PAGU-401451 format. One record per atom (N, C-alpha, C): residue number from 1; x, y, z. Coordinates in Angstrom, 1 decimal, always signed. Atoms other than C-alpha are relative to their C-alpha. Example, Ala and Ser with C-alpha at 12.3 -4.5 7.8 and 13.67 -1.06 7.14 Angstrom:
! residues 2
1,+0.9,-1.2,+0.0
1,+12.3,-4.5,+7.8
1,+0.9,+1.2,+0.0
2,-0.9,-1.1,+0.0
2,+13.7,-1.1,+7.1
2,-0.8,+1.1,+0.8
***
This chain:
! residues 103
1,+0.9,-1.2,+0.0
1,+0.0,+0.0,+0.0
1,+0.9,+1.2,+0.0
2,-0.8,-1.2,+0.1
2,+1.3,+3.4,-0.9
2,-0.3,+0.9,+1.2
3,+0.1,-0.9,-1.2
3,+1.9,+6.0,+1.9
3,-1.2,+1.0,-0.2
4,+1.1,-1.0,+0.2
4,-0.6,+8.5,+0.3
4,-1.3,-0.7,+0.2
5,+1.3,+0.7,-0.3
5,-3.4,+5.9,+0.3
5,-0.1,-0.3,+1.5
6,+0.1,+0.3,-1.5
6,-2.6,+4.9,+3.9
6,-0.3,+1.3,+0.7
7,+0.4,-1.3,-0.7
7,-2.7,+8.6,+5.0
7,-1.4,+0.4,-0.2
8,+1.4,-0.3,+0.3
8,-6.0,+9.1,+3.3
8,-0.9,-0.9,+0.8
9,+0.8,+0.9,-0.8
9,-7.4,+6.0,+5.0
9,+0.0,+0.4,+1.5
10,-0.2,-0.4,-1.4
10,-6.0,+7.2,+8.3
10,-0.8,+1.2,+0.4
11,+0.7,-1.2,-0.3
11,-7.5,+10.6,+8.0
11,-1.5,-0.2,+0.0
12,+1.4,+0.3,+0.0
12,-10.9,+9.2,+7.1
12,-0.4,-0.7,+1.3
13,+0.3,+0.8,-1.2
13,-10.8,+6.8,+10.1
13,+0.0,+1.0,+1.2
14,-0.2,-1.0,-1.1
14,-9.6,+9.6,+12.5
14,-1.2,+1.0,+0.0
15,+1.1,-0.9,+0.1
15,-12.3,+12.0,+11.2
15,-1.3,-0.6,+0.4
16,+1.2,+0.7,-0.4
16,-15.1,+9.5,+11.5
16,-0.1,-0.3,+1.5
17,+0.0,+0.2,-1.4
17,-14.1,+8.6,+15.0
17,-0.2,+1.2,+0.8
18,+0.1,-1.3,-0.6
18,-13.8,+12.2,+16.0
18,-1.5,+0.5,-0.1
19,+1.4,-0.4,+0.2
19,-17.3,+13.0,+14.5
19,-0.9,-0.8,+0.9
20,+0.9,+0.9,-0.8
20,-18.9,+10.0,+16.3
20,+0.0,+0.5,+1.4
21,-0.1,-0.4,-1.4
21,-17.6,+11.3,+19.6
21,-0.5,+1.5,+0.3
22,+0.3,-1.5,-0.2
22,-18.3,+15.1,+19.1
22,-1.4,+0.3,-0.3
23,+1.3,-0.4,+0.5
23,-21.6,+15.2,+17.3
23,-1.1,-0.1,+1.1
24,+1.0,+0.0,-1.0
24,-23.7,+14.1,+20.3
24,+0.1,+1.2,+1.0
25,-0.2,-1.1,-0.9
25,-22.2,+16.8,+22.5
25,-0.4,+1.3,-0.7
26,+0.4,-1.2,+0.7
26,-22.9,+19.4,+19.8
26,-1.5,+0.1,-0.1
27,+1.5,+0.0,+0.2
27,-26.5,+18.3,+19.2
27,-0.8,+0.1,+1.2
28,+0.7,+0.0,-1.3
28,-27.5,+17.8,+22.8
28,+0.7,+1.0,+0.9
29,-0.6,-0.9,-0.9
29,-26.7,+20.9,+24.8
29,-0.7,+0.2,+1.3
30,+0.7,-0.1,-1.2
30,-29.2,+20.4,+27.6
30,+0.0,-1.4,+0.6
31,+0.1,+1.3,-0.7
31,-29.7,+17.6,+30.2
31,-1.2,-0.8,-0.6
32,+1.1,+0.9,+0.5
32,-31.7,+14.6,+28.9
32,-1.0,-0.3,+1.2
33,+1.0,+0.2,-1.0
33,-34.9,+14.3,+30.8
33,-0.9,-1.2,-0.3
34,+0.8,+1.1,+0.4
34,-36.6,+11.5,+28.8
34,+0.5,-1.3,+0.7
35,-0.4,+1.2,-0.7
35,-36.5,+8.3,+30.9
35,+0.4,-1.1,-0.9
36,-0.3,+1.1,+0.9
36,-36.5,+6.0,+27.9
36,+1.4,+0.3,-0.6
37,-1.3,-0.3,+0.6
37,-33.5,+7.8,+26.3
37,+1.1,-0.2,+1.0
38,-1.0,+0.1,-1.1
38,-31.6,+7.9,+29.6
38,+0.3,-1.5,+0.3
39,-0.3,+1.4,-0.3
39,-32.1,+4.2,+30.3
39,+0.6,-0.7,-1.2
40,-0.6,+0.6,+1.1
40,-31.2,+3.3,+26.7
40,+1.5,+0.4,+0.0
41,-1.4,-0.4,+0.0
41,-27.9,+5.3,+27.0
41,+0.7,-0.6,+1.2
42,-0.6,+0.6,-1.2
42,-27.3,+3.7,+30.4
42,+0.5,-1.4,-0.3
43,-0.3,+1.4,+0.3
43,-27.3,+0.2,+29.0
43,+0.9,-0.2,-1.2
44,-0.8,+0.1,+1.2
44,-25.3,+0.9,+25.8
44,+1.4,-0.6,+0.3
45,-1.3,+0.6,-0.3
45,-21.9,+0.2,+27.4
45,+0.0,-1.5,+0.3
46,+0.1,+1.4,-0.3
46,-23.0,-3.2,+28.7
46,-0.3,-0.8,-1.3
47,+0.3,+0.7,+1.2
47,-24.4,-4.2,+25.3
47,+1.2,-0.1,-0.9
48,-1.2,+0.0,+0.9
48,-21.3,-3.2,+23.4
48,+1.1,-0.9,+0.6
49,-0.9,+0.9,-0.6
49,-19.1,-5.0,+25.9
49,-0.3,-1.4,-0.2
50,+0.4,+1.3,+0.2
50,-21.1,-8.1,+25.6
50,+0.1,-0.4,-1.5
51,-0.1,+0.3,+1.4
51,-21.2,-7.9,+21.8
51,+1.5,-0.2,-0.4
52,-1.4,+0.2,+0.3
52,-17.4,-7.7,+21.8
52,+0.6,-1.2,+0.7
53,-0.6,+1.0,-0.8
53,-16.6,-10.2,+24.5
53,-0.5,-1.4,-0.3
54,+0.6,+1.3,+0.1
54,-19.0,-13.1,+24.0
54,+0.5,-0.7,-1.3
55,-0.6,+0.7,+1.1
55,-17.9,-14.0,+20.4
55,+1.4,-0.3,+0.1
56,-1.4,+0.2,-0.2
56,-14.3,-13.6,+21.3
56,+0.2,-1.2,+1.0
57,-0.1,+1.2,-0.9
57,-14.8,-16.1,+24.2
57,-0.3,-1.3,-0.7
58,+0.3,+1.2,+0.7
58,-16.3,-18.6,+21.9
58,+1.1,-0.5,-0.9
59,-1.0,+0.4,+1.0
59,-13.5,-18.5,+19.3
59,+1.4,+0.2,+0.5
60,-1.4,-0.2,-0.5
60,-10.5,-17.9,+21.6
60,+0.7,-1.3,+0.1
61,-0.6,+1.3,-0.2
61,-9.9,-21.6,+21.9
61,+0.1,-0.8,-1.3
62,-0.1,+0.8,+1.3
62,-9.1,-24.4,+19.4
62,-1.3,-0.4,-0.5
63,+1.3,+0.5,+0.4
63,-12.6,-25.6,+19.4
63,-1.1,+0.8,+0.6
64,+1.1,-0.8,-0.6
64,-15.9,-23.8,+19.9
64,-0.6,-0.7,+1.2
65,+0.6,+0.8,-1.1
65,-17.1,-26.6,+22.2
65,+0.7,+0.4,+1.3
66,-0.7,-0.4,-1.3
66,-14.4,-25.7,+24.8
66,-0.3,+1.4,+0.4
67,+0.4,-1.3,-0.4
67,-15.4,-22.1,+24.6
67,-1.4,+0.0,+0.6
68,+1.3,+0.1,-0.5
68,-19.0,-23.0,+25.2
68,+0.1,-0.6,+1.5
69,-0.1,+0.6,-1.3
69,-18.0,-25.2,+28.2
69,+0.6,+1.0,+1.0
70,-0.6,-1.1,-0.9
70,-15.8,-22.3,+29.6
70,-1.0,+1.0,+0.4
71,+1.1,-1.0,-0.3
71,-18.7,-19.8,+29.3
71,-1.0,-0.6,+0.9
72,+1.1,+0.6,-0.8
72,-21.2,-22.2,+30.8
72,+0.6,-0.2,+1.5
73,-0.6,+0.2,-1.3
73,-18.8,-23.0,+33.7
73,+0.1,+1.4,+0.7
74,-0.1,-1.3,-0.6
74,-18.2,-19.3,+34.3
74,-1.4,+0.5,+0.4
75,+1.4,-0.4,-0.4
75,-22.0,-18.6,+34.3
75,-0.5,-0.7,+1.2
76,+0.4,+0.7,-1.1
76,-22.7,-21.3,+36.7
76,+0.7,+0.4,+1.3
77,-0.8,-0.4,-1.2
77,-19.9,-20.4,+39.1
77,-0.3,+1.4,+0.4
78,+0.3,-1.4,-0.3
78,-20.8,-16.7,+38.9
78,-1.3,+0.1,+0.8
79,+1.3,+0.0,-0.8
79,-24.3,-17.5,+40.3
79,+0.3,-0.2,+1.5
80,-0.3,+0.3,-1.4
80,-22.8,-18.9,+43.5
80,+1.0,+0.9,+0.6
81,-1.1,-0.8,-0.5
81,-19.5,-17.0,+43.9
81,+0.0,+1.3,-0.8
82,+0.0,-1.3,+0.7
82,-19.3,-13.3,+43.1
82,+1.4,+0.5,-0.3
83,-1.4,-0.3,+0.2
83,-15.5,-13.3,+42.9
83,+0.4,-0.2,-1.4
84,-0.4,+0.1,+1.4
84,-14.2,-12.5,+39.4
84,+1.2,-1.0,-0.1
85,-1.2,+0.9,+0.1
85,-10.9,-14.4,+40.2
85,-0.5,-1.4,+0.0
86,+0.5,+1.4,+0.0
86,-12.8,-17.6,+41.1
86,-0.7,-0.3,-1.3
87,+0.7,+0.2,+1.2
87,-15.0,-17.3,+38.1
87,+0.9,-0.2,-1.2
88,-1.0,+0.1,+1.1
88,-12.1,-16.7,+35.7
88,+0.8,-1.3,+0.1
89,-0.8,+1.2,-0.2
89,-10.1,-19.5,+37.3
89,-0.7,-1.3,-0.4
90,+0.8,+1.1,+0.3
90,-12.9,-22.0,+37.0
90,-0.2,-0.1,-1.6
91,+0.2,+0.0,+1.4
91,-13.6,-21.0,+33.4
91,+1.3,-0.5,-0.8
92,-1.3,+0.4,+0.6
92,-9.9,-21.4,+32.5
92,+0.3,-1.5,+0.2
93,-0.2,+1.4,-0.2
93,-9.7,-24.8,+34.1
93,-1.0,-0.9,-0.8
94,+1.0,+0.8,+0.8
94,-12.9,-26.0,+32.4
94,+0.4,+0.0,-1.5
95,-0.5,+0.0,+1.4
95,-11.5,-24.9,+29.0
95,+1.2,-0.9,-0.2
96,-1.2,+0.8,+0.1
96,-8.2,-26.6,+29.7
96,-0.3,-1.5,+0.0
97,+0.4,+1.4,-0.1
97,-9.8,-29.9,+30.7
97,-0.7,-0.4,-1.2
98,+0.7,+0.3,+1.3
98,-12.1,-29.8,+27.7
98,+0.9,-0.1,-1.2
99,-1.0,+0.1,+1.1
99,-9.2,-29.1,+25.4
99,+0.8,-1.3,+0.1
100,-0.7,+1.2,-0.2
100,-7.4,-32.1,+26.9
100,-0.8,-1.2,-0.4
101,+0.9,+1.1,+0.4
101,-10.4,-34.4,+26.4
101,-0.2,+0.0,-1.5
102,+0.2,-0.1,+1.5
102,-11.0,-33.2,+22.8
102,+1.2,-0.4,-0.8
103,-1.2,+0.2,+0.7
103,-7.4,-33.4,+21.8
103,+0.3,-1.5,+0.0
***
């Protein structure tokens, strides 16, 4: 790829990212009072995080089955224990054991 083409792509990406972040502040200059809009904006970060994390968890292992087992183990353990360290450790162990069995 030529440097001029790369710089054009970089400028377009930087500009679109900047506009996505600035336009809401320019358009909305007063406090939002609509409960529906406020609740929608409150849950957006959780939805985006889930949309990025869940597919990555399924496909981070050699086989999708071990990813499913890891997520299921994490979900079950998280219902009983609230510790993130315990949940992550159990999910890793479940994926490791599943990979050993599948291999």
